[in-house]
N, C-alpha and C positions, 0 to 999 in steps of 0.2 A: 256617327256619332250615336252615344248611348242615352238613354232619357239620362241614369244618372249623371250624365256628365254636363247634360244641358240644364237640368235640372242647376247645377250649382253653380253654372255660369249663368243663368240666370241670379240669380242670389249674386251673388259675387257683382257680381253690376248693376242685379239692389243697391246692395251695401253702398257699391260709390259711388251712384248719385243721390246715394241719402246724404253720405259727405260731404259731396259737392253741391246741395240743394243749402247742407248747413251754411258752408261757407255763405254761400250768397246772400244769406239773412242776416247772416253777420255784421256783411258789410255795407247792404242795402239803406238806401234815408229814405228810401217812397214808400209809407204807408200802402199803399194800395198793391204792389207793388210786393212788403217785404208779406202783406197778409198774403196774398198770391202764390207763395214760394211756401207758406206753416205750412199753409191747404196741400199745397203740393204732396207738399214733405210728413203729411199725415197720411193723405191717400197711402202713398208708398208702401209707406212703414207698413199702415193694416197688410197692403200689398203683401210684402217683406217677410209678414209671419206665416202667414196662408202658405207661401211659398214655405217658407223655411220651418212648417206642420210638416208637412208631407216630404218635405226630405230627410226629418227626421223618425218619421210612423214610417220609412218604407228604406230604411237606416244608411239610405246618401249622403247623411251628417252625421256625424256623432255629436253633439255638445260638450263644452271642458266637464269638467267634473264639480258638485257645487266646489264652494270655499268655504274651508274648517273654521272653530274657530277661533285658531290660534291667528290661520291669516286673517279675518276680517279683527280683531281685537291691531293690529301688527301694522294694520292701517288705519285705523282711527289716529293709533299715536302717531305716527308721520304726518299725518296729514291736519290730528289734531291743537 
């Protein structure tokens, strides 16, 4: 396995885990459990950001281009 594949696998796993934790937060009706999940999610999001920056700096991940003004306006109008 190359470093690039490993880094991208870690990013993918973190993104999936964060998504699952978000779902668990939405479904939880126990305040203590919910708070624990939120703390865990926040920690994983910080870790994901650090890995993302490494991947971006090494050229392993190329983010999407920023949305243009027309695209932003179109979304605003659609949800407005």
